[in-house]
Structure formats: C-alpha cells, structure tokens
C-alpha positions in Angstrom: -20.0 -9.0 -12.6 -19.9 -12.6 -13.7 -16.7 -14.6 -14.0 -15.8 -15.8 -17.5 -15.6 -19.6 -17.3 -13.6 -20.3 -20.4 -12.2 -21.6 -22.7 -8.8 -20.2 -21.8 -5.9 -19.7 -24.2 -3.6 -21.3 -21.6 -4.0 -22.8 -18.1 -2.3 -19.7 -16.6 -4.4 -17.2 -18.5 -5.6 -15.2 -15.4 -2.0 -14.8 -14.1 -0.8 -13.7 -17.5 -3.3 -10.9 -17.9 -3.7 -9.9 -14.2 -1.0 -7.3 -14.3 -2.7 -5.5 -17.2 -6.4 -5.9 -16.5 -6.8 -6.5 -12.7 -7.3 -3.2 -10.8 -5.4 -3.1 -7.5 -7.1 -2.1 -4.2 -6.5 1.5 -3.2 -6.7 3.7 -0.2 -6.8 7.4 -1.0 -6.3 10.3 1.5 -6.9 13.7 -0.1 -5.0 16.6 1.4 -2.9 16.9 4.6 -3.2 14.2 7.3 -2.0 14.6 10.9 -3.3 11.4 12.5 -2.8 7.7 11.8 -5.6 5.9 10.1 -6.3 2.3 11.2 -8.5 -0.4 9.7 -9.6 1.4 6.5 -11.4 -1.2 4.4 -10.1 -1.1 0.8 -12.1 -4.0 -0.5 -13.0 -7.7 -0.5 -11.5 -10.4 -2.7 -13.7 -11.5 -5.7 -11.5 -14.6 -6.2 -8.8 -16.7 -4.5 -5.2 -15.5 -5.0 -2.3 -13.8 -3.3 -1.0 -10.3 -2.6 2.0 -9.7 -4.8 3.0 -6.1 -3.9 2.1 -3.3 -1.6 3.4 0.3 -2.1 2.4 3.8 -1.4 3.0 7.4 -2.5 2.5 10.8 -1.0 2.1 14.1 -2.9 4.0 15.7 -0.1 6.4 13.9 2.3 6.1 16.8 4.8 9.0 18.5 6.7 10.0 18.7 10.3 13.4 20.3 11.0 13.2 19.4 14.8 11.7 15.9 15.0 11.2 12.6 13.2 8.5 12.6 10.6 7.5 9.4 8.7 4.7 7.2 7.7 4.4 3.5 7.2 1.7 1.2 5.8 0.4 -2.2 6.9 -2.0 -4.2 4.9 -4.1 -6.9 6.6 -6.2 -9.8 5.2 -9.0 -10.6 7.7 -7.0 -8.8 10.4 -3.6 -10.5 9.8 -0.8 -8.6 8.2 0.5 -9.8 4.8 3.8 -7.9 5.1 7.1 -8.9 6.6 8.5 -5.4 6.0 6.2 -2.4 5.9 6.7 0.2 3.3 7.6 3.6 4.8 8.3 7.1 3.7 10.5 9.3 6.0 11.3 13.0 5.8 15.1 13.4 5.3 16.6 16.5 6.9 17.6 19.2 4.5 15.0 18.1 1.8 11.9 20.1 1.0 8.5 18.5 1.2 8.1 16.6 -2.1 6.4 13.7 -3.8 7.8 10.4 -2.7 6.9 6.8 -3.4 7.9 3.3 -2.2 7.2 1.9 -5.7 10.6 2.6 -7.1 14.1 2.4 -5.5 16.8 5.0 -5.3 15.1 7.8 -3.3 16.2 8.8 0.2 14.0 8.0 3.2 12.2 5.1 1.5 11.8 1.5 2.7 10.1 -0.8 0.2 7.5 -3.2 1.4 8.1 -6.9 1.4 5.1 -9.3 1.2 5.2 -12.3 3.6 4.6 -15.2 1.2 3.2 -17.4 4.0 0.5 -14.7 4.8 -0.2 -13.4 1.4 -2.9 -15.9 0.2 -6.6 -15.0 0.3 -9.9 -16.6 -0.6 -13.0 -15.1 -2.3 -14.8 -12.9 0.2 -11.7 -12.1 2.4 -11.6 -8.4 3.6 -8.5 -6.2 3.1 -7.8 -3.3 5.5 -5.0 -0.8 5.6 -3.3 1.0 8.5 -1.4 4.1 7.7 0.7 5.0 10.8 2.1 8.5 11.0 5.1 9.0 13.2 5.6 12.6 14.4 6.8 14.0 17.7 5.0 17.3 17.3 3.2 19.4 14.8 5.5 19.3 11.8 6.5 22.4 9.8 4.8 20.9 6.7 2.4 18.0 7.1 2.3 14.9 4.9 -0.4 14.9 2.3 -2.2 13.2 -0.6 -1.5 9.6 0.2 -2.3 6.6 -2.1 -1.8 3.1 -0.8 -1.8 0.4 -3.6 -2.4 -3.4 -2.9 -1.6 -5.5 -6.0 -3.4 -8.9 -6.3 -2.9 -11.9 -8.4 -5.4 -14.8 -8.9 -4.5 -18.4 -8.1 
C-alpha cells in the first residue's frame, strides 16, 4: 500500500479521518482461555503517531464462586507499556458469565484503560505487542472466553 501524498483538504486531514478509516490493531482469542498470553504481536506501525485508546471485550467473563477471576491487558510499543492504567474485566460475585467490555462505562467489574501520554508515541516500523493476564486461583466454574483486544491509533 502506498501513502497518498496530497493535496490535503486541511493540514490535519489524517487526524480528521483516522477515526473513520484507520483500522485498529486487534488481538483475537477464540473460545475459552485458561492461561495468560504474553507478547502476542498485533502489528507494526505504518506511520508515526500515538496510541489513543486501548480496550477489550470478552464474550464470557467467566464465573468462580470461590476465588477471584479477572483478566487485564497491557499493550507495549517495542517492549514498553503505553498504559498508566491497564483495562481489566473482573467476575463479580452473584453474576452469571456474560459479555463484558471496557469500552463503555457503567458495568460492574470493569476498569477502563488509561493511555500514558508520555509513552504513547510511536514511529513507523515500531512493533505492538499485547499481554493478556488471567488472574485465577484455581480452575474456575466457567472460564473466560472469546477475547478481543483493540488498540486505537492516530497519525501525527
């Protein structure tokens, strides 16, 4: 794919259309997962820019009536985290296993991710990796499943 060099309708054209036309980086885990996943490569930057948002969803948040069950995500640029708060999904006692996301607010057991602006910048060719850390004391009654991690980028 070649970059379009111009002319541009405005100096900030790329930023204006990025939300609508720029595909985010994704990590997909199909089905149940019982172990943490470290260092999964989700892509390389085609341009210089910054990470503007990181969120994730699960098709099933799992259930464990006896122990803690949660998962959190870390996104790294060339091995350095770009988050100051990692998005997490936690099973809440009394709930059934259900779809949950850190994209929207208002659900129980959710911590939204916060991008660290001083570590969010990247250059063309930088590598993005994702760690999905599962916290579980034992084999849960219902396992977490069908995870999607989304890394939203914006060009400089």
